[in-house]
Every structure is written in structure tokens, then in C-alpha cells.
C-alpha positions as CSV (number, residue, x, y, z in Angstrom):
1,M,-57.6,-63.5,60.2
2,T,-61.3,-63.0,60.9
3,T,-62.3,-59.4,60.6
4,T,-65.0,-57.4,62.3
5,S,-67.4,-55.2,60.3
6,E,-65.4,-52.1,61.2
7,E,-62.1,-53.8,60.2
8,D,-63.6,-54.9,56.9
9,Q,-64.6,-51.3,56.2
10,Y,-61.0,-50.1,56.8
11,I,-59.7,-52.9,54.5
12,R,-62.1,-51.8,51.8
13,R,-61.0,-48.2,52.2
14,V,-57.3,-49.2,51.8
15,L,-58.2,-51.0,48.6
16,A,-60.1,-48.0,47.3
17,L,-57.1,-45.7,48.0
18,L,-54.8,-48.1,46.2
19,D,-57.1,-48.3,43.2
20,R,-57.1,-44.5,42.9
21,A,-53.3,-44.4,43.2
22,K,-52.9,-46.6,40.2
23,A,-52.8,-43.4,38.1
24,Y,-49.4,-42.6,39.5
25,Q,-48.1,-46.0,38.5
26,N,-49.2,-45.3,35.0
27,L,-47.3,-42.0,35.0
28,T,-44.0,-43.7,36.0
29,E,-44.3,-46.9,34.1
30,S,-45.5,-45.7,30.7
31,D,-44.0,-43.2,28.3
32,S,-46.1,-40.4,29.8
33,K,-43.7,-37.6,29.3
34,E,-44.7,-36.2,32.7
35,W,-41.1,-36.2,33.7
36,Q,-40.2,-33.7,31.0
37,V,-39.4,-30.1,32.1
38,Q,-40.7,-27.3,29.9
39,P,-38.3,-24.5,28.9
40,G,-38.9,-21.4,30.9
41,S,-40.3,-23.3,33.9
42,A,-39.1,-23.1,37.5
43,L,-37.6,-26.5,37.2
44,A,-35.7,-25.6,34.1
45,G,-34.1,-22.8,36.0
46,D,-33.4,-25.1,39.0
47,D,-31.8,-27.7,36.7
48,A,-29.5,-25.0,35.1
49,K,-28.2,-24.0,38.5
50,T,-27.5,-27.6,39.6
51,D,-26.3,-29.3,36.4
52,P,-25.3,-32.1,36.3
53,Y,-27.3,-32.8,39.4
54,Q,-30.7,-31.7,38.1
55,V,-33.4,-31.0,40.7
56,S,-36.0,-32.5,38.3
57,H,-34.2,-35.7,37.8
58,N,-33.8,-36.4,41.5
59,A,-37.4,-35.4,42.3
60,W,-38.8,-37.7,39.6
61,I,-36.6,-40.6,40.7
62,A,-37.9,-40.1,44.3
63,L,-41.5,-40.2,43.0
64,T,-40.8,-43.2,40.9
65,V,-39.2,-45.1,43.8
66,A,-42.2,-44.1,46.0
67,V,-44.7,-45.5,43.4
68,D,-42.6,-48.7,43.1
69,H,-42.9,-49.2,46.9
70,L,-46.6,-48.6,46.8
71,H,-47.1,-51.0,43.9
72,C,-45.2,-53.6,45.8
73,F,-47.4,-52.9,48.9
74,R,-50.5,-53.4,46.8
75,S,-49.1,-56.7,45.5
76,T,-48.7,-58.0,49.0
77,F,-52.1,-56.6,50.2
78,A,-54.5,-57.7,47.5
79,S,-54.6,-60.5,44.9
80,S,-55.7,-59.9,41.3
81,P,-59.5,-59.8,41.0
82,R,-61.1,-63.1,40.4
83,D,-64.9,-63.7,40.1
84,D,-65.5,-60.1,41.4
85,S,-63.5,-60.8,44.5
86,V,-60.0,-60.3,45.8
87,S,-58.0,-62.1,48.5
88,I,-56.6,-59.8,51.2
89,T,-53.4,-60.5,53.1
90,L,-52.3,-58.4,56.2
91,H,-48.7,-58.6,57.2
92,T,-47.6,-57.3,60.6
93,H,-44.3,-55.6,59.7
94,G,-43.4,-56.0,56.0
95,Q,-46.2,-53.9,54.6
96,Y,-45.2,-51.0,56.8
97,S,-41.7,-51.2,55.5
98,L,-43.1,-50.7,52.0
99,L,-45.2,-47.8,53.1
100,R,-42.2,-46.3,54.7
101,G,-40.3,-46.4,51.4
102,A,-43.3,-44.8,49.6
103,F,-43.7,-42.1,52.2
104,E,-40.1,-41.0,52.6
105,N,-39.4,-40.9,48.9
106,S,-42.6,-38.9,48.3
107,A,-41.6,-36.6,51.2
108,R,-38.1,-36.1,49.6
109,A,-39.7,-34.9,46.4
110,V,-42.0,-32.5,48.3
111,W,-39.2,-31.3,50.4
112,M,-37.1,-30.5,47.4
113,L,-39.8,-29.0,45.2
114,G,-41.9,-27.3,47.8
115,P,-40.0,-24.1,48.7
116,S,-40.9,-21.1,46.7
117,Q,-37.3,-19.8,46.6
118,R,-35.1,-21.2,43.9
119,L,-32.0,-21.0,46.1
120,V,-33.6,-23.2,48.7
121,R,-34.5,-25.8,46.1
122,V,-31.0,-25.7,44.7
123,Q,-29.4,-26.1,48.2
124,R,-31.7,-29.0,49.0
125,R,-30.8,-30.8,45.8
126,L,-27.1,-30.3,46.3
127,C,-27.1,-31.3,50.0
128,M,-28.7,-34.6,48.9
129,Q,-25.9,-35.0,46.4
130,A,-23.4,-34.3,49.2
131,A,-24.9,-37.2,51.2
132,E,-24.7,-39.5,48.2
133,N,-21.1,-38.6,47.6
134,K,-20.2,-39.4,51.1
135,N,-22.2,-42.6,51.2
136,S,-20.8,-43.8,47.9
137,D,-17.3,-43.1,49.1
138,R,-18.0,-45.1,52.2
139,M,-19.2,-48.0,50.1
140,N,-16.1,-47.9,47.9
141,G,-14.1,-48.1,51.1
142,L,-16.0,-51.2,52.2
143,L,-15.5,-52.8,48.8
144,K,-11.8,-51.8,48.8
145,Q,-12.4,-49.9,45.5
146,Q,-11.2,-46.5,44.4
147,P,-13.8,-44.0,43.2
148,R,-13.5,-42.6,39.7
149,C,-13.2,-39.1,41.2
150,P,-11.8,-38.3,44.7
151,L,-14.4,-37.2,47.3
152,N,-12.8,-33.8,47.9
153,V,-13.0,-33.0,44.2
154,R,-16.7,-33.9,44.0
155,M,-17.5,-31.9,47.2
156,Q,-15.7,-28.9,45.8
157,Q,-17.8,-29.2,42.7
158,L,-20.9,-29.0,44.9
159,T,-19.5,-26.0,46.8
160,D,-18.8,-24.2,43.6
161,L,-22.4,-24.8,42.4
162,V,-24.1,-23.8,45.6
163,V,-22.0,-20.6,45.8
164,K,-22.6,-19.7,42.1
165,A,-26.4,-20.2,42.7
166,G,-26.3,-17.4,45.4
167,T,-25.2,-19.0,48.7
168,K,-22.6,-16.9,50.6
169,P,-19.2,-18.7,50.6
170,D,-19.1,-18.8,54.4
171,D,-22.5,-20.5,54.4
172,A,-21.7,-23.1,51.7
173,K,-20.6,-25.8,54.2
174,Q,-23.8,-25.5,56.2
175,A,-26.0,-25.4,53.0
176,L,-24.4,-28.7,51.9
177,K,-24.9,-30.4,55.3
178,P,-27.0,-33.6,54.6
179,A,-30.5,-33.4,56.0
180,T,-31.9,-36.3,58.1
181,Y,-35.0,-38.0,57.0
182,S,-36.8,-36.9,60.2
183,E,-36.1,-33.3,59.1
184,I,-37.2,-34.0,55.6
185,V,-40.5,-35.6,56.5
186,R,-41.4,-32.9,59.0
187,E,-40.8,-30.1,56.6
188,A,-42.5,-32.0,53.8
189,G,-45.5,-32.5,56.0
190,A,-45.9,-28.8,56.5
191,L,-45.5,-28.2,52.7
192,A,-48.1,-30.9,52.0
193,S,-50.7,-29.3,54.3
194,M,-50.1,-32.1,56.7
195,Q,-48.8,-31.2,60.2
196,G,-45.0,-31.8,60.5
197,T,-45.6,-33.9,63.6
198,E,-48.1,-36.1,61.9
199,A,-45.8,-36.7,59.0
200,E,-43.0,-37.7,61.3
201,V,-45.3,-40.0,63.3
202,V,-46.3,-41.8,60.0
203,W,-42.7,-42.2,59.0
204,S,-41.4,-43.1,62.4
205,S,-44.2,-45.7,63.0
206,C,-43.4,-47.4,59.6
207,S,-39.7,-47.2,60.2
208,S,-39.8,-48.6,63.7
209,L,-41.9,-51.6,62.4
210,A,-39.4,-52.1,59.6
211,H,-36.7,-52.3,62.3
212,G,-38.8,-54.7,64.4
213,D,-38.7,-52.4,67.4
214,V,-40.6,-53.8,70.3
215,Y,-42.2,-50.6,71.4
216,S,-43.9,-50.0,68.0
217,T,-44.9,-53.7,67.7
218,F,-46.9,-53.3,70.8
219,S,-48.1,-49.7,70.3
220,V,-49.0,-49.8,66.6
221,L,-50.1,-53.4,66.1
222,E,-52.9,-55.3,67.7
223,H,-51.8,-57.9,70.3
224,D,-53.4,-60.4,72.6
225,I,-51.8,-62.4,75.4
226,V,-52.7,-66.1,74.7
227,D,-50.6,-67.7,77.4
228,T,-48.4,-66.9,80.3
229,Q,-45.4,-68.9,81.4
230,G,-43.8,-67.4,84.5
231,R,-42.8,-63.9,83.6
232,V,-43.1,-64.5,79.9
233,N,-46.3,-63.7,78.0
234,L,-47.0,-65.6,74.7
235,T,-48.5,-62.9,72.6
236,K,-50.4,-63.0,69.3
237,I,-49.5,-60.1,67.0
238,T,-51.8,-59.0,64.2
239,S,-52.0,-56.0,61.9
240,S,-54.5,-53.3,62.6
241,P,-56.6,-52.4,59.5
242,K,-57.4,-49.0,61.0
243,V,-53.7,-48.1,61.4
244,L,-52.9,-49.6,58.0
245,F,-55.6,-47.4,56.4
246,W,-54.2,-44.3,58.2
247,A,-50.6,-45.0,57.1
248,T,-51.7,-45.7,53.5
249,D,-53.9,-42.6,53.4
250,R,-51.1,-40.3,54.6
251,T,-48.6,-41.9,52.2
252,I,-50.8,-41.4,49.2
253,A,-51.6,-37.8,50.2
254,M,-47.8,-37.1,50.4
255,M,-47.3,-38.8,47.0
256,R,-50.2,-36.8,45.4
257,H,-48.7,-33.6,46.6
258,G,-45.3,-34.6,45.2
259,F,-46.7,-35.2,41.7
260,E,-48.7,-31.9,41.9
261,L,-45.6,-30.0,42.8
262,F,-43.6,-31.5,40.0
263,K,-46.3,-30.7,37.5
264,K,-46.4,-27.1,38.7
265,R,-42.7,-26.6,38.8
266,A,-42.2,-28.2,35.4
267,A,-44.8,-26.1,33.6
268,R,-43.7,-23.1,31.5
269,H,-44.5,-19.7,33.0
270,H,-47.1,-17.7,31.1
């Protein structure tokens, strides 16, 4: 596509964001030890309450998956530098699918690590595990396989853990109710000094493009009617560098906050 001067500036800004975000890729791909939790830290206490479903493990996995999606996005967006130049490719829908994966996984880490109260962090980790238990049981059913441990036994284990951590027995079922991603991203947005509404708009926009929804295709992307045949318009759809920059900027901001929270919670108290 031929870009205007303004569009070119947005493309350069996306590339600059991705260059700075390479540091997170180094943290998750190398033996950085950044995932390790120090004894006496907030996360060490969280992990003890949720063992064997450690808060730190799940949060680091979420950040690693987020970085992987962002790395894949960069691979589709910019070629390797050659002769001091890079080739840029703008996809209409696929790149937003990758940003969605990066954003929602970063938000999950922020949502789990952000609350100041340990009990809330423990409850959020265990409610995520409750969702995994139910989803894995559903998958076993589709594959006509028997799980190693019955669902009711695994759910009782979570109930015992959440009650032992300080939840009232009558509140255990509600505490283990799986959260929706719209809830997660809204609360993560507030925790990341990003309005909850803006966070949900970022996630919903990327999600709707991943699903190929018509309303988002015409409201988020650029489109031009090139021909009309009766009541049918032949429309050219192209990516918007400005919107892509906005989605990338907000995604990396959420990711940065996730890593900052992990570092803070994993550090030993002085």
C-alpha cells in the first residue's frame, strides 16, 4: 500500500515501540532468572497459599505467552533489517489477532498480581484454575477420554485451598467463579493506570477483528467503495497505521506493567 506522510510516521512509531519491547523477549527467552521468586517476597507467600497452583508460575506463563504473541506480530510487521531498511507489511485482521493475544495475557498477569491484598491474588489465581479444570474436563469429554482425576475432586481441592487462605466457606463458590476476559481486561486497565473502558476497547477491537466481525472491519479499518453493483458495494479494506499504533502502544503498556508488577511482587521485603 502507498502511505501518506502521516501514516508513515505512525508506522515508524510502531516499529520504535517494538524495538523497545525486545527487552521483554530477552527476559523470557534467555536464562534471565527474572521468573524466580525470592524467599520472603509477596509472591512467595502467594505461592505457599496456592501450591501446587502457584500464582507466580501462572503470571509468568501469561507474560511469556504475551511476549510470544508480540514477537510473532513483529515478525509479520517488519522484515529483518537489510541495507539500513526494513520492509513493512500491514495485515487487515491477523495482526490484531496477535495483539489481542499479547494484550489479554498481559492483562491476566496484571489482574492477578495487581491487587494489594494477598487473599484477592490467591482467589484470582484459583478461579483461573477452576476455569482450566472445567475446560480440560470438557476437552476430555470431546476426545472421549477420562481425566486422571475426577473434576469434583479437583474442584474440592481448590475449595479447600481458597478457604484455607482466608475465604469464608459460604463465599468459596463465588470466589472460584471463573472471570470473563472482559472483566479481566477492565480491572487490569484500572490497575495499569489505563482506564478500564479504554482497556476493554483495545481488547474488544482486536477480538472482533480476530473474529472477522463486520462492524469492526468497517469501524476500525480503513475502507473505500471502489464499485457498486445494485445494492452491493465492492469495498477495499486496508489497515489503519494510526489504529495499529494505538493498539500496539496500549498492548506494550499493559505488558510493561505486568513485568513491573512481577518484579515488585517477587522481590524480598526489606
